[in-house]
C-alpha positions in Angstrom: 0.0 0.0 0.0 1.4 3.4 -1.0 1.9 5.9 1.8 0.0 9.2 1.6 2.4 11.9 0.4 2.6 14.8 2.8 2.7 18.3 1.5 5.3 20.7 2.7 2.8 23.6 2.7 -0.9 23.2 2.3 -2.4 24.7 -0.9 -4.7 27.1 0.9 -1.9 28.4 3.0 0.2 29.0 -0.2 -2.5 31.4 -1.3 -1.9 33.7 1.8 -0.6 36.7 -0.2 -3.5 36.6 -2.6 -6.4 35.6 -0.4 -5.3 36.1 3.3 -7.0 38.7 5.5 -3.9 40.9 5.6 -3.8 41.6 1.8 -7.6 41.5 1.3 -9.9 42.6 4.1 -7.5 44.7 6.2 -6.0 46.4 3.1 -9.6 47.3 2.0 -10.6 48.6 5.4 -7.4 50.7 5.7 -8.2 52.4 2.4 -12.0 52.6 2.5 -13.2 52.4 6.1 -10.6 53.3 8.7 -13.2 53.2 11.5 -13.9 49.5 10.8 -10.1 48.9 10.6 -9.7 50.4 14.1 -12.5 48.2 15.4 -10.8 45.2 13.9 -7.3 45.9 15.3 -8.0 48.6 17.9 -5.5 50.8 16.1 -5.9 53.3 13.3 -3.9 52.6 10.1 -1.5 55.3 11.1 -1.0 53.9 14.6 -0.5 50.4 13.2 2.3 51.7 11.0 3.8 53.5 13.9 3.9 50.4 16.0 5.1 48.2 13.1 8.1 50.6 12.7 8.9 50.2 16.4 9.0 46.4 16.4 9.6 45.3 12.8 13.4 44.9 13.2 12.8 42.7 16.2 10.2 40.3 14.8 11.2 40.1 11.1 13.1 36.9 10.2 15.2 36.1 7.2 13.9 33.9 4.4 15.3 30.4 4.3 16.1 28.1 1.3 13.0 26.0 2.2 10.5 28.8 2.6 9.9 32.5 2.9 9.5 33.9 6.4 6.3 35.4 7.7 6.3 39.2 7.3 6.4 41.5 10.3 3.2 43.1 9.2 1.2 39.8 9.2 2.8 38.9 12.5 1.6 42.1 14.1 -1.8 42.0 12.5 -2.6 38.5 13.7 -1.4 39.3 17.2 -3.5 42.4 17.4 -6.5 40.4 16.1 -5.9 37.8 18.8 -5.9 40.5 21.5 -8.8 42.5 20.1 -11.1 39.6 19.4 -10.0 36.8 21.7 -10.4 34.3 18.8 -8.6 31.0 18.8 -5.3 30.1 17.1 -7.3 27.9 14.7 -9.5 30.8 13.7 -6.5 33.0 13.2 -5.0 30.3 11.1 -8.0 30.3 8.8 -8.2 34.1 8.6 -4.6 34.8 7.9 -3.7 31.5 6.2 -0.9 30.9 8.6 -0.2 27.4 10.1 -1.5 27.1 13.7 2.0 25.9 14.9 3.5 29.1 13.4 1.0 31.3 15.2 1.6 29.6 18.6 5.3 30.6 18.4 4.7 34.0 16.7 2.3 35.5 19.1 4.5 35.3 22.2 7.4 36.7 20.2 5.3 39.7 19.0 3.9 40.3 22.5 7.4 40.5 23.9 8.3 43.0 21.2 5.2 45.2 21.8 5.9 45.3 25.6 9.6 46.1 25.2 8.8 48.8 22.7 6.0 50.4 24.7 6.9 49.7 28.4 8.2 53.3 28.6 4.5 54.3 28.7 4.0 52.3 31.9 6.3 54.2 34.2 6.3 54.7 37.9 7.2 58.4 38.4 10.8 58.9 39.5 10.9 62.7 40.2 9.1 65.0 42.7 7.8 66.9 39.7 6.2 63.8 38.1 4.5 62.9 41.4 3.3 66.4 41.9 1.7 66.4 38.4 -0.2 63.2 39.3 -1.3 64.6 42.7 -2.5 67.8 40.9 -4.4 65.7 38.4 -6.3 63.8 41.1 -7.1 67.1 42.8 -8.3 68.8 39.6 -10.2 65.9 38.2 -11.5 64.1 41.3 -11.2 66.6 44.2 -9.0 64.2 46.1 -5.9 65.9 47.7 -2.5 64.3 48.0 -3.5 61.2 46.0 -0.8 59.5 43.9 -2.8 56.7 42.4 -5.7 54.2 42.7 -4.9 50.6 43.5 -6.8 47.5 42.5 -6.3 43.9 41.5 -8.3 41.9 39.0 -8.5 38.2 38.3 -7.6 37.1 34.7 -9.5 33.9 33.8 -7.1 31.1 32.6 -7.3 27.5 31.8 -6.1 25.1 34.6 -2.3 24.8 34.2 -1.1 21.1 34.2 -0.5 19.6 37.6 -1.2 22.9 39.4 -3.6 21.5 42.0 -5.4 24.3 43.7 -2.5 26.8 43.2 -4.4 29.0 40.8 -8.0 28.2 41.9 -9.5 31.3 43.5 -12.3 31.7 46.0 -14.7 32.6 43.1 -14.4 29.1 41.8 -12.2 29.4 38.7 -8.5 29.4 37.8 -6.8 32.8 37.5 -3.8 35.0 37.7 -4.0 38.4 39.2 -3.2 41.8 37.6 -2.4 44.2 40.3 -2.3 47.8 39.1 -2.0 51.4 40.2 -3.9 53.8 37.9 -3.4 57.5 37.5 -6.1 60.2 37.3 -6.1 59.9 33.4 -6.9 56.1 33.4 -3.4 55.1 32.5 -1.4 52.4 34.5 1.4 53.7 36.6 2.4 50.3 37.8 1.4 46.7 37.0 2.3 43.4 38.6 1.3 40.4 36.6 1.0 36.6 37.3 0.4 36.2 41.0 -1.5 32.9 41.6 -5.3 33.4 41.9 -5.4 31.6 45.2 -3.3 34.3 46.9 -5.2 36.7 49.2 -5.4 40.4 48.6 -2.8 41.4 51.2 -0.5 38.7 49.8 -0.7 40.0 46.3 0.4 43.5 47.4 2.9 42.2 49.9 4.6 40.0 47.3 4.8 42.8 44.7 7.8 45.1 44.2 5.5 48.0 45.0 5.0 47.0 48.7 8.6 47.5 49.8 8.9 50.9 48.2 5.6 52.0 49.8 6.7 50.6 53.2 10.0 52.5 53.0 8.4 55.6 51.6 10.7 55.7 48.7 8.0 56.3 46.0 6.4 59.7 46.9 7.7 60.2 50.4 5.3 60.7 53.3 3.3 63.4 51.6 0.1 61.7 50.4 -1.2 58.2 49.6 -2.7 55.9 47.1 -6.3 54.8 47.4 -7.8 51.3 47.3 -11.0 49.4 48.2 -11.7 47.2 51.3 -9.6 44.4 49.7 -6.4 46.1 51.0 -5.1 47.0 54.5 -5.3 50.5 55.8 -1.9 52.0 55.9 -0.5 55.6 56.2 0.3 55.4 52.5 -2.9 53.5 51.5 -6.4 54.8 52.2 -9.5 52.6 52.1 -13.2 53.1 53.0 -14.6 53.0 56.5 -16.3 49.7 57.2 -17.7 49.8 60.7 -21.5 50.4 60.8 -23.4 52.5 61.5 -21.3 55.2 59.8 -21.4 58.9 60.6 -22.3 61.4 57.8 -18.7 62.5 57.8 -17.4 58.9 57.2 -20.1 58.3 54.6 -18.9 61.4 52.7 -15.3 60.1 52.9 -16.3 56.7 51.5 -18.2 58.5 48.7 -15.2 60.7 47.8 -12.8 57.8 47.9 -15.0 55.7 45.8 -15.4 58.6 43.3 -11.7 58.9 42.9 -11.2 55.1 42.7 -13.3 55.1 39.5 -10.1 55.7 37.5 -8.8 52.2 38.1 -12.2 50.6 37.6 -12.5 52.4 34.3 -8.9 51.5 33.3 -9.7 47.8 33.8 -13.0 48.2 32.1 -11.6 49.9 29.0 -8.8 47.4 28.8 -11.3 44.5 28.8 -13.7 46.1 26.3 -11.0 47.0 23.9 -9.0 43.8 24.1 -11.6 41.0 24.2 -9.1 38.3 24.9 -9.9 39.2 28.6 -13.6 38.3 28.1 -12.9 34.6 27.9 -10.8 31.9 29.4 -7.2 32.4 28.1 -6.0 29.0 26.9 -2.3 29.6 26.6 0.8 28.7 28.6 1.2 30.8 31.8 4.2 32.5 30.3 2.2 33.6 27.3 -0.7 34.7 29.4 1.6 37.0 31.4 2.9 38.4 28.0 -0.7 39.0 26.9 -1.5 41.1 30.0 1.7 43.1 29.9 1.4 43.9 26.2 -2.3 44.8 26.5 -1.5 47.2 29.4 1.3 48.8 27.4 -0.9 49.2 24.4 -3.6 50.7 26.6 -1.3 53.4 28.0 0.3 54.1 24.6 -3.1 54.6 22.9 -4.3 56.9 25.7 -1.2 59.0 25.6 -1.0 59.3 21.8 -4.5 58.9 20.4 -7.0 59.2 23.3 -9.7 60.7 21.1 -10.0 57.4 19.1 -9.2 55.0 21.9 -11.3 56.7 24.6 -14.3 57.8 22.5 -16.9 60.1 24.0 -19.2 58.1 26.4 -16.8 55.2 26.8 -15.8 56.2 30.3 -17.9 56.9 33.4 -18.8 60.6 33.3 -20.0 62.9 36.1 -22.5 65.8 36.0 -20.4 68.5 37.6 -23.5 70.2 39.1 -25.3 67.2 40.6 -22.5 64.6 40.9 -24.6 62.1 39.1 -22.5 59.3 37.5 -23.3 58.4 33.9 -22.0 54.8 33.4 -19.4 54.4 30.7 -20.1 52.4 27.6 -17.6 49.7 28.7 -20.0 48.7 31.5 -22.6 47.6 28.9 -20.0 46.2 26.5 -18.8 43.7 29.0 -21.0 41.7 31.4 -20.2 40.5 34.9 -17.3 38.4 33.7 -15.1 36.4 36.0 -12.0 38.1 34.9 -13.0 41.6 35.9 -13.9 40.8 39.5 -12.0 42.5 42.3 -9.7 40.4 44.5 -11.2 39.4 47.8 -11.2 41.6 50.9 -10.5 40.7 54.5 -10.1 42.6 57.8 -6.6 43.9 58.4 -5.2 45.6 61.5 -4.4 49.2 60.8 -1.9 51.5 62.5 -3.0 54.5 64.6 -1.2 56.8 62.1 -3.2 55.4 59.2 -6.5 55.8 61.0 -5.5 59.4 62.0 -4.7 60.3 58.4 -8.0 58.8 57.2 -10.0 60.7 59.9 -8.2 63.9 58.9 -9.2 63.4 55.3 -12.8 62.7 56.3 -12.9 66.0 58.2 -11.4 67.8 55.3 -14.1 66.4 52.9 -16.9 67.6 55.2 -15.4 71.1 55.6 -13.1 73.1 53.4 -12.8 70.2 50.9 -16.5 69.7 50.4 -18.1 69.6 47.0 -21.7 70.9 46.6 -23.5 67.6 45.8 -21.8 65.2 48.2 -24.5 65.2 51.0 -27.0 64.0 48.5 -24.8 60.9 47.7 -24.8 59.5 51.2 
């Protein structure tokens, strides 16, 4: 019996240049409908070319005697499609006419290149002037004094890693890694920590991060000010969270409202990240190392797009908006675009012992918000 002859490259893949998505649909959209192009890749044609110039030398490979290498353009297009749509490697293979095995090795490579090229846009301030600008931004935009960032952690839904036991199984009943982030007043990420096991508690995530030591030693922004978080985190002199003991006085209720109002920046940052990069709306079925790369590259793209093309990335109505006269919150479009998904849930909270200094600082802020720092509508919100 004759053995079936194996083909070196399947016929339908050979027709990539003529019939693949890169040279057909995306080329048409770039020329005829840039808005749809942006919805497809989350980048305008101009921004795509900008990013391609940044990373092409890193991801382009030389042709071999046996076959031509995949172009840097197609590599970037299929990676951005993967992030924007969350579609499977198999679907990408059919769309771009690229073998699935090639895609599985290409995407981690491109993700690394994106993060290395754009990680300058995720920068913890290093000067007094930079911290002062962030503090002023929170005061101007959110009426919260001496605030240097909003802290939160989110579960990213993953498939169960081999032989992991309960290591990544969180209290919500699924496997995850945690993205811990500090957001600035303009919805960008100042700091990210990616990959902590989903089983780790809230305090453990912060404690195990590089951020914790710098905060404890006051080497970030000194002793003047704080970051803000929800009840998932311990109360510290440098970390303010809501009052929890009930019943609350009016003063404490106002403080909780004002803190929650300023914390919306990190909620919106996570929400926009998820609605723009739909890979986060499903279980990520990749190796853990690749999942970490997905999160880092997406956060870098998020910051880069806000800082360079916010008008297209943060279109009107996409974020929570506030009526400056009544304080009424108009939910951002991202809240309707993404449902109550596992991977946008906050990490769990627990009671933590707080120092007298932290409690004193929080009480002083509460008094400030009820006196000289009051906003006209706040009493109607408690």
